[in-house]
ZANUBA-381493 format. One record per atom (N, C-alpha, C, O): residue in three letters; x, y, z. Coordinates in steps of 0.2 Angstrom, whole numbers, padded with zeros to 4 digits, always signed. Layout:
alaXYZ/...
//
This chain:
unk+0303+0172+0175/unk+0298+0172+0180/unk+0293+0167+0178/unk+0290+0167+0172/unk+0291+0162+0182/unk+0286+0157+0180/unk+0279+0159+0181/unk+0278+0164+0185/unk+0275+0155+0179/unk+0268+0157+0179/unk+0265+0158+0187/unk+0262+0163+0189/unk+0267+0153+0191/unk+0265+0153+0198/unk+0268+0159+0202/unk+0265+0162+0206/unk+0274+0161+0200/unk+0277+0167+0203/unk+0274+0173+0201/unk+0275+0178+0205/unk+0271+0173+0196/unk+0267+0179+0193/unk+0260+0179+0196/unk+0256+0184+0195/unk+0258+0174+0200/unk+0251+0174+0203/unk+0246+0170+0199/unk+0240+0170+0200/unk+0248+0167+0194/unk+0244+0163+0190/unk+0243+0156+0192/unk+0248+0153+0194/unk+0237+0153+0193/unk+0237+0146+0195/unk+0240+0141+0189/unk+0240+0143+0183/unk+0242+0135+0191/unk+0244+0130+0186/unk+0238+0127+0183/unk+0233+0125+0186/unk+0238+0126+0176/unk+0233+0123+0173/unk+0234+0115+0174/unk+0239+0112+0173/unk+0228+0112+0176/unk+0228+0105+0176/unk+0228+0101+0170/unk+0227+0105+0164/unk+0230+0095+0169/unk+0230+0091+0163/unk+0223+0091+0160/unk+0222+0092+0154/unk+0218+0091+0164/unk+0211+0091+0161/unk+0209+0097+0158/unk+0207+0098+0153/unk+0211+0103+0162/unk+0210+0109+0159/unk+0214+0110+0152/unk+0211+0113+0148/unk+0220+0108+0152/unk+0224+0109+0146/unk+0221+0105+0141/unk+0220+0107+0135/unk+0219+0099+0142/unk+0216+0094+0137/unk+0209+0097+0134/unk+0208+0098+0128/unk+0205+0100+0138/unk+0199+0103+0136/unk+0200+0109+0132/unk+0197+0111+0127/unk+0205+0113+0134/unk+0207+0119+0131/unk+0210+0118+0124/unk+0208+0121+0119/unk+0214+0113+0123/unk+0217+0111+0116/unk+0211+0108+0112/unk+0211+0110+0106/unk+0206+0104+0115/unk+0201+0102+0111/unk+0196+0108+0109/unk+0194+0107+0103/unk+0195+0113+0113/unk+0191+0118+0111/unk+0195+0122+0105/unk+0191+0124+0100/unk+0201+0123+0105/unk+0205+0126+0100/unk+0204+0122+0093/unk+0203+0124+0088/unk+0205+0115+0094/unk+0205+0111+0089/unk+0198+0111+0085/unk+0198+0112+0079/unk+0193+0111+0089/unk+0186+0112+0086/unk+0185+0118+0083/unk+0182+0118+0077/unk+0187+0124+0086/unk+0186+0130+0082/unk+0190+0131+0076/unk+0187+0133+0071/unk+0196+0129+0076/unk+0201+0130+0070/unk+0199+0125+0065/unk+0198+0127+0059/unk+0198+0119+0066/unk+0196+0114+0061/unk+0189+0116+0058/unk+0188+0116+0052/unk+0184+0117+0063/unk+0178+0119+0060/unk+0178+0125+0056/unk+0174+0126+0051/unk+0182+0130+0058/unk+0183+0136+0054/unk+0186+0135+0047/unk+0184+0138+0042/unk+0191+0130+0047/unk+0194+0128+0041/unk+0189+0125+0036/unk+0190+0125+0030/unk+0184+0121+0038/unk+0179+0118+0034/unk+0174+0124+0032/unk+0173+0124+0026/unk+0172+0128+0037/unk+0167+0133+0035/unk+0170+0139+0030/unk+0166+0142+0027/unk+0177+0140+0030/unk+0179+0145+0026/unk+0179+0143+0019/unk+0179+0148+0014/unk+0178+0137+0017/unk+0177+0135+0011/unk+0170+0135+0008/unk+0169+0133+0002/unk+0166+0138+0012/unk+0159+0138+0010/unk+0157+0146+0011/unk+0155+0148+0016/unk+0157+0149+0005/unk+0155+0156+0005/unk+0147+0157+0006/unk+0143+0153+0004/unk+0146+0162+0010/unk+0139+0164+0011/unk+0136+0168+0005/unk+0131+0168+0003/unk+0141+0172+0003/unk+0140+0176-0003/unk+0146+0178-0006/unk+0151+0175-0005/unk+0146+0184-0010/unk+0153+0186-0013/unk+0158+0189-0009/unk+0163+0190-0011/unk+0156+0190-0003/unk+0160+0194+0002/unk+0161+0191+0009/unk+0164+0194+0013/unk+0158+0185+0010/unk+0159+0182+0016/unk+0159+0174+0016/unk+0155+0172+0012/unk+0163+0171+0020/unk+0162+0164+0021/unk+0160+0163+0028/unk+0160+0167+0033/unk+0157+0156+0029/unk+0155+0154+0036/unk+0161+0154+0041/unk+0159+0155+0047/unk+0167+0154+0039/unk+0172+0153+0044/unk+0173+0160+0047/unk+0176+0160+0053/unk+0171+0165+0044/unk+0172+0172+0048/unk+0168+0173+0054/unk+0169+0177+0058/unk+0162+0169+0054/unk+0158+0169+0060/unk+0161+0164+0066/unk+0160+0166+0072/unk+0164+0159+0064/unk+0166+0154+0069/unk+0173+0156+0072/unk+0175+0155+0078/unk+0178+0158+0068/unk+0185+0158+0070/unk+0186+0163+0076/unk+0191+0162+0080/unk+0183+0169+0076/unk+0184+0173+0082/unk+0183+0170+0089/unk+0186+0173+0094/unk+0180+0165+0089/unk+0179+0161+0096/unk+0186+0159+0098/unk+0187+0158+0104/unk+0191+0158+0093/unk+0198+0156+0095/unk+0201+0161+0100/unk+0205+0160+0104/unk+0200+0168+0098/unk+0202+0173+0102/unk+0199+0173+0109/unk+0203+0175+0114/unk+0193+0172+0109/unk+0190+0171+0116/unk+0193+0166+0120/unk+0194+0167+0126/unk+0194+0160+0117/unk+0197+0155+0121/unk+0204+0157+0123/unk+0206+0156+0129/unk+0208+0160+0119/unk+0215+0162+0121/unk+0215+0167+0126/unk+0219+0167+0131/unk+0210+0172+0126/unk+0210+0177+0131/unk+0207+0175+0137/unk+0210+0177+0142/unk+0203+0170+0137/unk+0201+0167+0144/unk+0206+0164+0147/unk+0208+0164+0153/unk+0210+0160+0143/unk+0216+0156+0146/unk+0221+0161+0148/unk+0224+0160+0154/unk+0222+0166+0144/unk+0228+0171+0146/unk+0226+0174+0153/unk+0230+0175+0157/unk+0219+0176+0153/unk+0217+0180+0159/unk+0218+0175+0166/unk+0220+0177+0171/unk+0216+0169+0165/unk+0216+0164+0171/unk+0222+0161+0172/unk+0225+0161+0178/unk+0226+0159+0167/unk+0232+0155+0168/unk+0238+0158+0166/unk+0244+0156+0167/unk+0238+0164+0163/unk+0244+0168+0160/unk+0246+0166+0153/unk+0243+0162+0150/unk+0250+0170+0151/unk+0252+0170+0144/unk+0256+0163+0142/unk+0255+0161+0137/unk+0260+0161+0147/unk+0264+0155+0145/unk+0259+0149+0144/unk+0260+0145+0140/unk+0254+0148+0148/unk+0249+0143+0147/unk+0245+0144+0141/unk+0244+0139+0137/unk+0243+0150+0140/unk+0239+0152+0133/unk+0244+0150+0127/unk+0241+0147+0123/unk+0250+0151+0127/unk+0254+0150+0122/unk+0255+0142+0121/unk+0255+0139+0115/unk+0255+0138+0127/unk+0256+0131+0126/unk+0250+0128+0123/unk+0250+0124+0119/unk+0244+0131+0125/unk+0238+0128+0122/unk+0238+0130+0114/unk+0236+0126+0110/unk+0240+0136+0113/unk+0240+0138+0106/unk+0244+0133+0102/unk+0243+0131+0096/unk+0250+0132+0104/unk+0255+0127+0100/unk+0252+0120+0100/unk+0253+0117+0094/unk+0249+0117+0105/unk+0246+0111+0104/unk+0240+0111+0100/unk+0239+0106+0096/unk+0236+0116+0101/unk+0230+0117+0097/unk+0232+0117+0089/unk+0229+0115+0085/unk+0238+0121+0088/unk+0240+0122+0081/unk+0242+0115+0078/unk+0240+0113+0073/unk+0246+0111+0082/unk+0248+0105+0079/unk+0242+0100+0078/unk+0242+0097+0073/unk+0238+0100+0083/unk+0232+0095+0082/unk+0227+0098+0076/unk+0225+0094+0072/unk+0226+0104+0076/unk+0222+0107+0070/unk+0225+0106+0063/unk+0222+0105+0059/unk+0232+0107+0063/unk+0235+0106+0057/unk+0235+0099+0054/unk+0233+0098+0048/unk+0236+0094+0058/unk+0235+0087+0057/unk+0228+0086+0054/unk+0227+0083+0049/unk+0223+0088+0058/unk+0216+0086+0056/unk+0214+0090+0050/unk+0211+0088+0045/unk+0216+0097+0049/unk+0214+0101+0044/unk+0217+0098+0037/unk+0214+0100+0032/unk+0222+0095+0037/unk+0225+0092+0031/unk+0220+0087+0028/unk+0220+0087+0022/unk+0216+0084+0032/unk+0212+0079+0030/unk+0205+0082+0028/unk+0201+0079+0023/unk+0203+0087+0031/unk+0196+0090+0030/unk+0196+0096+0026/unk+0191+0098+0024/unk+0202+0099+0025/unk+0202+0105+0020/unk+0208+0103+0015/unk+0212+0099+0016/unk+0209+0108+0011/unk+0215+0107+0006/unk+0221+0108+0010/unk+0221+0112+0015/unk+0227+0106+0007/unk+0233+0107+0011/unk+0235+0115+0011/unk+0238+0117+0016/unk+0233+0118+0006/unk+0234+0125+0005/unk+0230+0129+0011/unk+0233+0133+0014/unk+0224+0127+0012/unk+0220+0130+0017/unk+0223+0128+0024/unk+0223+0132+0028/unk+0225+0122+0025/unk+0228+0120+0031/unk+0234+0124+0033/unk+0235+0126+0038/unk+0239+0125+0027/unk+0245+0129+0028/unk+0243+0136+0030/unk+0246+0139+0035/unk+0239+0139+0026/unk+0237+0146+0027/unk+0234+0147+0034/unk+0235+0152+0038/unk+0230+0142+0036/unk+0226+0143+0043/unk+0232+0142+0048/unk+0231+0146+0053/unk+0236+0137+0048/unk+0241+0136+0053/unk+0246+0142+0053/unk+0247+0145+0059/unk+0248+0145+0048/unk+0252+0151+0048/unk+0248+0157+0051/unk+0251+0161+0055/unk+0242+0158+0049/unk+0238+0164+0051/unk+0237+0163+0059/unk+0237+0168+0062/unk+0235+0157+0060/unk+0233+0155+0067/unk+0239+0157+0072/unk+0238+0160+0077/unk+0245+0154+0070/unk+0251+0155+0075/unk+0252+0163+0075/unk+0253+0165+0081/unk+0253+0166+0070/unk+0255+0173+0070/unk+0249+0177+0074/unk+0251+0181+0079/unk+0243+0176+0073/unk+0238+0180+0076/unk+0237+0178+0083/unk+0236+0183+0087/unk+0238+0172+0085/unk+0237+0170+0092/unk+0243+0173+0096/unk+0242+0175+0102/unk+0249+0172+0094/unk+0254+0175+0097/unk+0254+0182+0098/unk+0256+0185+0104/unk+0252+0186+0093/unk+0251+0193+0094/unk+0245+0194+0099/unk+0246+0199+0104/unk+0240+0191+0099/unk+0234+0192+0104/unk+0237+0190+0111/unk+0235+0194+0115/unk+0241+0185+0112/unk+0243+0184+0119/unk+0248+0189+0121/unk+0247+0191+0127/unk+0252+0191+0117/unk+0257+0197+0119/unk+0253+0203+0121/unk+0255+0206+0126/unk+0249+0205+0116/unk+0245+0212+0117/unk+0241+0211+0123/unk+0241+0216+0127/unk+0237+0206+0124/unk+0233+0205+0130/unk+0237+0205+0136/unk+0235+0209+0141/unk+0243+0202+0137/unk+0247+0202+0143/unk+0249+0209+0144/unk+0249+0211+0150/unk+0251+0213+0139/unk+0253+0220+0141/unk+0247+0224+0143/unk+0249+0229+0147/unk+0241+0223+0141/unk+0236+0227+0143/unk+0231+0224+0149/unk+0226+0227+0150/unk+0233+0218+0151/unk+0229+0215+0156/unk+0227+0219+0162/unk+0222+0217+0165/unk+0231+0223+0164/unk+0230+0227+0171/unk+0226+0233+0169/unk+0225+0237+0174/unk+0224+0235+0163/unk+0220+0241+0162/unk+0212+0239+0162/unk+0211+0234+0165/unk+0208+0243+0160/unk+0201+0242+0160/unk+0199+0235+0158/unk+0203+0232+0153/unk+0195+0231+0160/unk+0193+0224+0159/unk+0192+0223+0151/unk+0194+0217+0149/unk+0190+0227+0148/unk+0188+0226+0141/unk+0194+0228+0136/unk+0194+0226+0130/unk+0199+0232+0138/unk+0204+0234+0134/unk+0208+0228+0131/unk+0209+0228+0125/unk+0210+0224+0135/unk+0215+0218+0133/unk+0211+0214+0128/unk+0214+0213+0123/unk+0205+0211+0129/unk+0202+0207+0124/unk+0200+0211+0118/unk+0201+0208+0112/unk+0198+0217+0118/unk+0196+0221+0113/unk+0202+0222+0108/unk+0202+0220+0102/unk+0207+0225+0111/unk+0213+0227+0107/unk+0217+0221+0104/unk+0219+0221+0098/unk+0218+0216+0108/unk+0222+0210+0106/unk+0218+0206+0101/unk+0220+0204+0096/unk+0211+0206+0102/unk+0207+0203+0097/unk+0206+0206+0090/unk+0207+0203+0085/unk+0206+0213+0090/unk+0206+0216+0084/unk+0212+0216+0080/unk+0212+0214+0074/unk+0218+0217+0084/unk+0225+0216+0080/unk+0225+0209+0078/unk+0228+0208+0072/unk+0224+0204+0082/unk+0224+0197+0080/unk+0220+0195+0074/unk+0222+0192+0069/unk+0214+0198+0074/unk+0209+0197+0068/unk+0212+0200+0062/unk+0211+0196+0056/unk+0214+0206+0062/unk+0217+0209+0056/unk+0223+0205+0053/unk+0223+0203+0047/unk+0228+0203+0058/unk+0233+0199+0056/unk+0231+0192+0053/unk+0234+0190+0048/unk+0227+0189+0057/unk+0225+0182+0054/unk+0221+0182+0048/unk+0223+0178+0043/unk+0217+0187+0047/unk+0213+0188+0040/unk+0218+0189+0034/unk+0217+0186+0029/unk+0222+0194+0035/unk+0227+0196+0030/unk+0231+0190+0028/unk+0232+0188+0022/unk+0234+0187+0033/unk+0239+0181+0032/unk+0235+0175+0029/unk+0237+0173+0024/unk+0229+0174+0032/unk+0225+0168+0029/unk+0223+0169+0022/unk+0225+0164+0018/unk+0220+0174+0021/unk+0217+0175+0014/unk+0222+0176+0008/unk+0221+0173+0003/unk+0228+0179+0010/unk+0233+0180+0005/unk+0236+0173+0003/unk+0238+0172-0002/unk+0237+0169+0008/unk+0241+0163+0007/unk+0236+0158+0004/unk+0238+0154+0000/unk+0230+0158+0007/unk+0225+0152+0005/unk+0222+0153-0002/unk+0221+0149-0006/unk+0221+0160-0004/unk+0217+0161-0010/unk+0220+0165-0015/unk+0217+0165-0021/unk+0226+0168-0014/unk+0229+0172-0019/unk+0231+0168-0025/unk+0233+0162-0025/unk+0229+0171-0031/unk+0231+0167-0038/unk+0227+0161-0039/unk+0229+0157-0043/unk+0221+0161-0035/unk+0217+0155-0037/unk+0211+0157-0041/unk+0207+0152-0043/unk+0210+0163-0042/unk+0204+0165-0046/unk+0198+0166-0041/unk+0192+0169-0044/unk+0198+0164-0035/unk+0193+0166-0030/unk+0193+0173-0029/unk+0198+0176-0029/unk+0187+0176-0027/unk+0186+0183-0025/unk+0189+0184-0018/unk+0185+0187-0014/unk+0195+0182-0017/unk+0198+0182-0010/unk+0199+0189-0007/unk+0198+0190-0001/unk+0200+0194-0011/unk+0200+0201-0008/unk+0193+0203-0005/unk+0193+0206+0001/unk+0188+0202-0008/unk+0181+0203-0006/unk+0180+0199+0000/unk+0177+0201+0005/unk+0182+0192+0000/unk+0181+0188+0006/unk+0185+0190+0012/unk+0182+0190+0017/unk+0191+0193+0010/unk+0195+0195+0016/unk+0192+0201+0019/unk+0191+0201+0025/unk+0189+0206+0015/unk+0186+0212+0018/unk+0180+0210+0022/unk+0178+0212+0027/unk+0176+0206+0019/unk+0169+0203+0022/unk+0171+0199+0028/unk+0168+0201+0034/unk+0175+0195+0028/unk+0177+0191+0034/unk+0180+0195+0040/unk+0178+0194+0045/unk+0184+0200+0038/unk+0187+0204+0043/unk+0182+0208+0046/unk+0182+0209+0052/unk+0177+0211+0042/unk+0172+0215+0045/unk+0168+0211+0050/unk+0166+0213+0056/unk+0166+0205+0048/unk+0162+0200+0053/unk+0166+0198+0059/unk+0164+0198+0064/unk+0173+0197+0058/unk+0177+0195+0063/unk+0177+0201+0068/unk+0177+0199+0074/unk+0178+0207+0066/unk+0178+0212+0071/unk+0171+0213+0074/unk+0172+0215+0080/unk+0166+0212+0071/unk+0159+0212+0074/unk+0159+0207+0080/unk+0157+0208+0085/unk+0161+0201+0078/unk+0160+0195+0082/unk+0165+0196+0088/unk+0164+0194+0094/unk+0171+0199+0087/unk+0176+0200+0092/unk+0173+0205+0097/unk+0174+0204+0103/unk+0170+0210+0095/unk+0166+0215+0100/unk+0161+0211+0103/unk+0160+0212+0109/unk+0157+0207+0100/unk+0152+0203+0104/unk+0155+0198+0109/unk+0151+0196+0113/unk+0161+0196+0108/unk+0164+0191+0112/unk+0166+0195+0119/unk+0167+0191+0124/unk+0165+0201+0119/unk+0167+0205+0126/unk+0161+0203+0131/unk+0163+0202+0137/unk+0155+0202+0129/unk+0150+0200+0134/unk+0151+0193+0137/unk+0151+0193+0143/unk+0153+0188+0133/unk+0154+0182+0137/unk+0161+0182+0141/unk+0162+0179+0146/unk+0166+0186+0138/unk+0172+0187+0142/unk+0171+0190+0149/unk+0173+0188+0154/unk+0167+0195+0149/unk+0165+0199+0155/unk+0161+0194+0159/unk+0162+0194+0165/unk+0156+0190+0157/unk+0152+0186+0161/unk+0157+0180+0164/unk+0155+0178+0169/unk+0162+0178+0161/unk+0167+0173+0163/unk+0172+0176+0168/unk+0175+0173+0172/unk+0173+0183+0168/unk+0178+0186+0173/unk+0177+0185+0180/unk+0182+0185+0184/unk+0171+0184+0182/unk+0170+0182+0190/unk+0174+0176+0192/unk+0177+0176+0198/unk+0175+0172+0187/unk+0179+0166+0189/unk+0186+0166+0186/unk+0190+0161+0187/unk+0188+0171+0183/unk+0195+0172+0180/unk+0200+0176+0184/unk+0205+0176+0183/unk+0197+0180+0189/unk+0201+0184+0193/unk+0207+0181+0197/unk+0206+0175+0199/unk+0213+0184+0197/unk+0219+0181+0200/unk+0217+0183+0208/unk+0214+0187+0209/unk+0220+0178+0212/unk+0219+0180+0219/unk+0222+0186+0221/unk+0227+0189+0219/unk+0218+0190+0226/unk+0220+0197+0228/unk+0226+0197+0232/unk+0230+0202+0231/unk+0228+0192+0235/unk+0234+0192+0239/unk+0241+0191+0235/unk+0246+0191+0239/unk+0240+0190+0229/unk+0247+0188+0225/unk+0249+0195+0222/unk+0254+0194+0218/
//
C-alpha cells in the first residue's frame, strides 16, 4: 500500500530537500558537539540530537512512514559524508549506525501508535529511539578509548529523555498543520 492510498500527502521535492537539510544539520551539529563535554557526565550533543526525533516524527505524522524513512536514509548518507570531515571516522561510524537503528525504530513505533492519543506516538518512539541511539553510539564511539563513556552515556541519555519530553510541546503546536484529511 503506497503513501497516497493510506491518506498521506506526497512530499514535494522542496519539502524533501528541506527535511534532509534539517536532518543533516542536526546530525552533523550533534557529531561536532558530542566531542565537547560539558562535564564528566554530559556532552553538548545530548542537547541537540533529540531534535532529529522531532523532525522524524513531524514527517511521519504528515507524510507517513515511507517518506520519513526516505528522509532518514538520505539524511544518513549526507550526514555520514560530512561527519567524516568534521568528526573522527569512529564518531561518524558510530553516529551513522546509531542514527539508522534509532530512527528506524522511531518510525516503526510511531506508525504503530499514530492513532492513539496525540502524545503517545512521539513520546514512546522518541524514548525507545533515544535509548537505542545512545547505547549504540557511545559503545561504538568511545568504548576502549579511555574516555568516561559510560558516564557520558548515562548523562546524555538522561538529557535526551528530558529533551524528548520537552519536544512534545513543539510537536503539539505543529499538529494543527499535520492532521491527515478527515475524508481519507
